[in-house]
Structure formats: structure tokens, C-alpha cells
C-alpha positions in Angstrom: 49.2 208.8 154.4 50.5 209.6 157.9 47.7 210.6 160.3 48.0 212.8 163.3 45.6 212.5 166.3 45.6 215.8 168.2 43.8 214.2 171.1 46.8 212.0 171.8 49.3 214.9 171.6 50.2 217.1 174.7 51.3 219.9 172.4 54.9 220.6 171.5 55.7 222.8 174.5 54.6 219.9 176.8 56.0 217.1 174.8 58.3 214.8 176.9 60.5 214.4 173.8 60.6 218.2 173.0 58.7 217.9 169.6 60.8 215.0 168.4 58.4 214.6 165.4 59.5 217.9 164.0 63.2 217.2 164.7 63.3 213.7 163.1 61.5 214.7 159.9 64.3 214.7 157.4 62.1 216.4 154.8 60.8 219.2 157.0 57.2 217.9 156.4 56.1 218.6 159.9 55.8 222.1 161.3 54.7 223.7 164.5 51.3 225.3 164.1 49.7 226.8 167.2 51.8 224.4 169.4 50.8 221.2 167.5 52.5 219.3 164.7 51.0 219.9 161.2 52.0 217.4 158.4 52.6 218.8 155.0 51.1 215.9 153.0 52.7 217.1 149.8 56.2 216.8 151.4 55.6 213.7 153.5 57.0 210.4 152.1 55.6 208.2 154.9 59.0 207.3 156.2 57.4 206.7 159.6 60.1 208.4 161.7 57.4 210.5 163.4 55.2 207.4 163.9 58.2 205.5 165.5 59.4 208.4 167.6 56.3 210.0 169.1 56.1 209.2 172.8 52.3 209.5 172.8 51.6 207.6 169.6 49.8 210.5 168.1 51.0 209.6 164.6 49.9 206.5 162.6 49.7 205.2 159.1 
């Protein structure tokens, strides 16, 4: 399961990569909820694109 650490995230509107986690998710398993990424665990296949692309390392396995 991919984990998201909100304390490491600046929020999507302040993300230096403009919310790249949402953009790179090919299955649309991440959405913007109150300016923070929210993972849909049922849709996530743990491809690790969010983990590899987050500039703040807010995602992990």
C-alpha cells in the first residue's frame, strides 16, 4: 500500500512540481481533497509513480 505523509507535503497549490503526484497517476487513483493528495486505495496498483516523482518524498510504500 502506498502511504501519504501530509506533514511532508506543502499542499498542491504550493507544490514545486504543481501536484505532479496527481498528474502522473495513470489510474487517477490520487485526487485533490482540500489542497492535499488523497489516494484511492481501491484504484491504486502501487506502481510507485507518485513515490518516485514527489519532490518532498511525501509518498512511500
